[in-house]
C-alpha positions as CSV (number, residue, x, y, z in Angstrom):
1,M,35.0,33.6,-49.2
2,E,33.8,36.6,-47.2
3,L,30.3,36.0,-48.6
4,L,30.5,32.4,-47.4
5,L,31.5,33.5,-43.9
6,L,28.7,35.9,-43.8
7,L,26.2,33.3,-44.8
8,V,27.5,30.9,-42.0
9,S,27.3,33.7,-39.5
10,L,23.7,34.5,-40.5
11,S,22.7,30.9,-40.3
12,A,24.2,30.6,-36.8
13,L,22.3,33.7,-35.8
14,C,19.1,32.2,-37.1
15,V,19.7,29.0,-35.2
16,S,20.5,30.8,-32.0
17,A,17.4,33.0,-32.5
18,E,15.2,29.9,-32.8
19,Q,16.4,28.5,-29.5
20,E,15.1,29.8,-26.2
21,V,16.2,28.9,-22.7
22,E,14.3,30.0,-19.6
23,N,15.1,29.7,-15.9
24,L,11.7,29.4,-14.2
25,S,13.0,28.6,-10.7
26,G,11.3,31.7,-9.3
27,L,7.9,30.0,-10.0
28,S,8.8,27.0,-7.7
29,P,7.2,27.1,-4.2
30,N,10.3,25.3,-3.0
31,P,13.2,27.8,-2.8
32,D,15.8,25.0,-3.4
33,R,14.0,23.5,-6.4
34,D,15.1,24.8,-9.8
35,I,13.0,24.8,-13.0
36,F,14.7,24.9,-16.4
37,V,13.1,24.9,-19.9
38,V,14.8,24.7,-23.3
39,R,12.6,25.6,-26.3
40,E,13.3,25.3,-30.0
41,N,11.2,26.7,-32.9
42,G,8.7,27.9,-30.3
43,T,8.1,24.5,-28.8
44,T,9.4,23.1,-25.5
45,C,11.9,20.3,-26.1
46,L,13.5,19.8,-22.7
47,M,12.2,20.4,-19.2
48,A,13.8,19.8,-15.9
49,E,12.8,20.4,-12.3
50,F,15.0,19.2,-9.4
51,V,17.0,20.0,-6.3
52,V,20.7,19.4,-6.6
53,K,23.5,19.6,-4.1
54,F,27.3,19.2,-4.7
55,L,29.8,18.0,-2.2
56,I,33.2,19.0,-3.5
57,P,36.5,18.1,-1.8
58,Y,39.5,20.4,-2.1
59,D,43.0,20.8,-0.6
60,V,44.1,23.4,2.0
61,L,47.6,23.9,3.5
62,A,48.0,22.7,7.1
63,L,49.2,24.9,9.9
64,N,52.7,23.5,9.6
65,G,52.8,24.8,6.1
66,I,53.9,21.4,4.7
67,D,51.0,19.0,4.9
68,L,47.8,19.2,2.9
69,I,44.4,18.7,4.4
70,T,41.3,17.8,2.4
71,E,38.2,20.0,3.1
72,Q,34.7,19.7,1.7
73,T,32.3,22.4,0.5
74,S,28.6,22.2,-0.2
75,V,27.4,24.0,-3.3
76,S,23.9,24.4,-4.7
77,I,22.5,26.2,-7.8
78,P,21.3,29.7,-7.1
79,R,18.1,31.2,-8.5
80,G,19.9,33.4,-11.0
81,A,21.8,30.7,-12.7
82,Q,22.4,30.9,-16.5
83,I,21.2,28.0,-18.6
84,A,21.8,26.7,-22.1
85,G,20.7,23.6,-23.8
86,R,20.6,21.5,-27.0
87,C,17.8,19.3,-28.2
88,G,18.0,16.5,-30.7
89,S,16.1,13.5,-31.8
90,S,18.4,11.1,-30.0
91,E,20.7,13.3,-27.9
92,S,20.0,16.3,-25.6
93,E,21.9,18.4,-23.2
94,L,21.2,20.8,-20.3
95,Q,23.9,23.2,-19.2
96,I,23.7,25.4,-16.0
97,S,26.3,28.0,-15.0
98,W,26.5,30.3,-12.0
99,N,29.0,32.6,-10.1
100,N,30.5,34.0,-13.3
101,H,31.0,30.5,-14.8
102,A,33.0,29.4,-11.7
103,F,30.6,26.4,-11.8
104,T,29.1,24.7,-14.8
105,F,26.9,21.7,-14.5
106,R,26.0,19.6,-17.6
107,I,23.6,16.7,-17.9
108,F,23.7,14.7,-21.1
109,F,20.7,12.6,-22.3
110,S,20.4,10.0,-25.0
111,K,17.7,7.9,-26.5
112,E,18.2,4.2,-27.4
113,K,16.3,1.0,-28.1
114,R,16.3,-1.8,-25.6
115,T,15.0,-5.3,-25.7
116,L,12.5,-5.9,-22.9
117,G,10.8,-9.1,-21.8
118,S,11.8,-12.8,-21.6
119,D,10.6,-16.4,-22.2
120,G,10.5,-15.9,-25.9
121,K,8.3,-12.7,-25.6
122,A,11.1,-10.2,-26.0
123,K,9.9,-6.8,-27.3
124,E,12.0,-3.9,-28.5
125,A,11.2,-0.6,-26.8
126,E,12.6,2.9,-27.0
127,V,13.9,4.5,-23.8
128,W,15.8,7.6,-22.7
129,K,18.4,7.9,-20.0
130,I,21.2,10.1,-18.5
131,N,24.4,8.9,-20.0
132,K,26.8,11.5,-18.6
133,V,27.0,14.1,-15.8
134,Q,29.7,16.7,-15.7
135,L,30.7,19.5,-13.3
136,V,33.4,22.1,-14.1
137,Y,34.4,24.1,-11.1
138,N,37.1,26.6,-10.2
139,T,38.7,26.5,-6.8
140,S,39.7,30.1,-7.2
141,E,36.2,31.0,-6.2
142,A,36.9,32.1,-2.6
143,T,33.3,32.0,-1.3
144,H,33.2,28.2,-1.3
145,F,36.8,27.2,-1.6
146,I,38.4,29.1,1.4
147,N,42.2,29.1,1.4
148,A,42.3,26.5,-1.4
149,Y,45.8,25.2,-2.2
150,N,46.9,25.6,-5.8
151,P,43.5,26.9,-7.0
152,G,42.4,26.4,-10.6
153,K,39.7,25.0,-12.8
154,H,38.9,21.3,-12.6
155,T,36.5,18.9,-14.4
156,A,34.6,16.0,-12.8
157,S,32.7,13.5,-14.8
158,T,30.9,10.2,-14.6
159,H,32.0,7.2,-16.6
160,H,29.7,4.7,-18.4
161,L,26.6,6.1,-16.8
162,S,23.1,4.8,-17.4
163,A,20.7,6.5,-15.0
164,L,17.0,7.4,-14.8
165,V,16.1,5.0,-17.6
166,T,12.6,6.0,-18.7
167,P,10.2,4.8,-21.5
168,A,10.2,7.3,-24.5
169,G,7.5,9.8,-24.4
170,R,7.3,9.9,-20.6
171,S,8.8,12.1,-17.9
172,F,10.9,10.7,-15.0
173,V,9.5,11.5,-11.6
174,C,11.2,10.7,-8.3
175,S,11.1,12.3,-4.9
176,A,13.8,10.1,-3.5
177,Q,17.4,11.1,-3.7
178,Q,19.5,10.0,-6.7
179,T,23.3,10.1,-6.1
180,F,26.1,10.2,-8.6
181,T,29.8,10.1,-8.0
182,L,32.0,12.2,-10.3
183,I,35.8,11.7,-10.6
184,S,37.6,15.0,-10.6
185,S,40.8,15.9,-12.4
186,D,42.0,17.3,-9.1
187,H,43.9,14.3,-7.9
188,Q,41.0,11.9,-8.7
189,K,38.9,13.2,-5.9
190,G,35.3,12.0,-5.8
191,I,32.6,14.6,-6.0
192,T,29.1,13.6,-4.8
193,V,26.1,15.0,-6.7
194,S,22.7,14.5,-5.0
195,I,19.6,15.1,-7.0
196,Y,16.1,14.7,-5.5
197,D,12.5,15.9,-6.0
198,I,13.1,15.3,-9.7
199,Q,10.9,15.6,-12.8
200,I,12.8,15.5,-16.1
201,Q,11.8,15.0,-19.8
202,P,14.5,15.6,-22.5
203,F,12.5,14.2,-25.5
204,D,9.0,14.0,-27.0
205,I,7.2,16.8,-25.0
206,K,3.8,17.0,-26.6
207,S,2.5,20.2,-24.9
208,D,4.3,23.5,-24.3
209,F,5.6,23.8,-20.7
210,V,3.8,20.6,-19.7
211,F,5.4,17.3,-18.8
212,S,4.1,14.1,-20.4
213,E,2.8,11.1,-18.4
214,P,5.0,10.5,-15.4
215,Y,7.1,7.4,-14.9
216,K,7.7,6.9,-11.1
217,C,11.0,5.5,-9.8
218,I,10.9,2.2,-7.9
219,T,11.9,3.9,-4.6
220,D,8.8,6.2,-4.7
221,E,6.5,3.3,-5.5
222,R,8.0,1.3,-2.6
223,E,7.5,4.2,-0.2
224,Q,4.0,4.7,-1.4
225,L,3.3,1.0,-0.8
226,E,4.8,1.3,2.7
227,Q,2.5,4.3,3.4
228,M,-0.6,2.5,2.2
229,L,0.1,-0.8,3.9
230,P,-1.0,0.3,7.5
231,L,-4.2,1.7,6.0
232,V,-5.0,-1.5,4.1
233,L,-4.3,-3.6,7.2
234,G,-6.5,-1.3,9.3
235,L,-9.3,-1.7,6.8
236,I,-9.0,-5.5,6.8
237,L,-9.0,-5.6,10.6
238,G,-12.0,-3.4,10.7
239,L,-13.8,-5.6,8.2
240,I,-13.0,-8.7,10.3
241,I,-14.4,-7.0,13.5
242,V,-17.6,-6.0,11.7
243,I,-18.1,-9.5,10.3
244,T,-17.5,-11.1,13.8
245,I,-20.0,-8.8,15.5
246,S,-22.6,-9.4,12.8
247,V,-22.2,-13.2,13.1
248,Y,-22.4,-13.0,16.9
249,H,-25.5,-10.8,16.7
250,F,-27.2,-13.3,14.2
251,H,-26.3,-16.2,16.5
252,L,-27.9,-14.4,19.5
253,K,-31.1,-13.8,17.5
254,L,-31.2,-17.4,16.2
255,S,-30.7,-18.8,19.7
256,A,-33.4,-16.5,21.1
257,A,-35.9,-17.6,18.4
258,Q,-35.3,-21.3,19.2
259,Q,-35.8,-20.9,23.0
260,P,-39.4,-21.3,24.4
261,Q,-41.0,-18.0,25.1
262,L,-42.9,-17.4,28.3
263,P,-46.3,-15.8,28.0
264,R,-46.6,-12.2,28.8
265,D,-50.2,-12.5,30.1
266,R,-49.9,-13.5,33.7
267,S,-53.3,-15.3,33.6
268,L,-51.7,-17.9,31.4
269,Y,-49.3,-18.9,34.2
270,K,-52.3,-20.4,36.1
271,N,-53.1,-22.7,33.3
272,I,-49.4,-23.8,33.1
273,F,-49.4,-24.5,36.8
274,R,-52.6,-26.5,36.6
275,R,-51.3,-28.6,33.7
276,S,-48.2,-29.3,35.7
277,L,-50.3,-30.4,38.7
278,R,-52.4,-32.7,36.5
279,F,-49.2,-34.2,35.0
280,E,-47.8,-34.8,38.5
281,G,-51.1,-36.4,39.6
282,F,-51.0,-38.6,36.5
283,V,-47.5,-39.8,37.3
284,F,-48.4,-40.3,40.9
285,Q,-51.4,-42.5,40.0
286,L,-49.3,-44.5,37.7
287,K,-46.8,-45.2,40.4
288,K,-49.5,-46.0,42.9
289,G,-51.2,-48.4,40.4
290,K,-47.9,-50.1,39.7
291,R,-47.3,-50.8,43.4
292,R,-50.8,-52.2,43.8
293,F,-50.3,-54.3,40.8
294,R,-47.1,-55.8,42.1
295,S,-48.8,-56.8,45.4
296,I,-51.7,-58.3,43.5
297,R,-49.3,-60.3,41.3
298,I,-47.7,-61.8,44.4
299,K,-51.1,-62.8,45.9
300,R,-52.5,-64.2,42.7
301,D,-49.3,-65.9,41.6
302,T,-50.4,-69.2,43.0
303,A,-53.9,-69.1,41.5
304,L,-53.1,-67.8,38.0
305,N,-50.7,-69.2,35.5
306,G,-48.0,-67.1,34.0
307,K,-50.0,-66.3,30.8
308,S,-52.9,-64.7,32.7
309,I,-50.5,-62.6,34.7
310,R,-48.8,-61.2,31.6
311,S,-52.1,-60.5,29.9
312,G,-53.4,-58.8,33.0
313,R,-50.4,-56.6,33.1
314,R,-50.8,-55.6,29.5
315,A,-54.5,-54.8,30.1
316,V,-53.8,-52.6,33.1
317,T,-51.0,-50.8,31.3
318,S,-53.1,-50.1,28.2
319,L,-56.0,-49.0,30.2
320,A,-53.9,-46.6,32.3
321,L,-52.6,-45.0,29.1
322,K,-56.2,-44.5,27.7
323,I,-57.6,-42.8,30.8
324,S,-57.7,-39.0,30.3
325,T,-55.9,-36.7,32.6
326,N,-59.2,-35.3,33.9
327,E,-60.1,-38.8,35.2
328,L,-56.8,-39.4,36.8
329,R,-56.9,-35.9,38.5
330,S,-59.9,-37.1,40.6
331,S,-57.7,-39.8,42.2
332,A,-60.7,-42.1,42.3
333,I,-59.4,-44.9,40.1
334,D,-58.9,-48.1,42.1
335,V,-56.6,-50.3,40.1
336,W,-57.4,-53.2,42.4
337,S,-61.1,-53.0,41.6
338,L,-60.3,-53.1,37.9
339,W,-58.3,-56.2,38.4
340,R,-61.1,-57.9,40.3
341,S,-63.7,-56.9,37.9
342,G,-62.2,-59.2,35.3
343,V,-61.5,-56.6,32.6
344,Y,-58.5,-58.6,31.5
């Protein structure tokens, strides 16, 4: 019997020697953020980094000595906290104690399989989660519980908790605050536990002291999207402005190419002016010939039949179109002489 007890004691010592716990909070750049590591057989099996605040209500006696008043105290984990832990294939636990075990905070993890997907494409996947959070506190601790009425030790726990659900083999990461409400044995008071700036992995850590691939919470992803949205809108607006300016510039160049260009050599303006004078002289001679033709038509209307008049009109018109601008510029064409010469 004594030999059996000795063997049990030795085995317990061996197991405890194989397990190591480390509080690495001093390595955190944030003085409020705690870092806890549980190692078994020389390998990290549980890592947790977070900032946690407790809001604990307790009773104090009123000034009249009869009534009770509920006060609240805020508690955080100090750097020198003592930690313990337990690692398993499907269940793990992290335990943190401080102020001579006046406070003990426990987080319980479990791994399970869940069916994901829908529309006939359901798939079974393994996930881990927090299934219980517990706080044991002693209101006899006078630093936080000043003038507490009927001081003593109380336990507050969650019920049917399923929090921080994460795919197996990944670490949960969340900067946003995660809040849990614990029901205390002290007259069913509600204790608020606020955890933020979190990164936790209780299972399947592949590298020593290194978290696996992070799994971000929905709140962080939404905040990241809200931060990126103004940048994306600004880029889209800038792109629209650049496209508008480019199209406008192209339109100006196209319009300029379609417009007639004035010659840069000033000597060419003389030729343009001369051509315009010739054209005006041509128009003038046509109008003059038309007036003369009308007067001739009136005089010759009695002597000629309608057919001759029409043929004469066509002859004069075709002849005027065939005459060059140089001949019209001379202003020496006498339409009346052409009519009398019998060209038609």
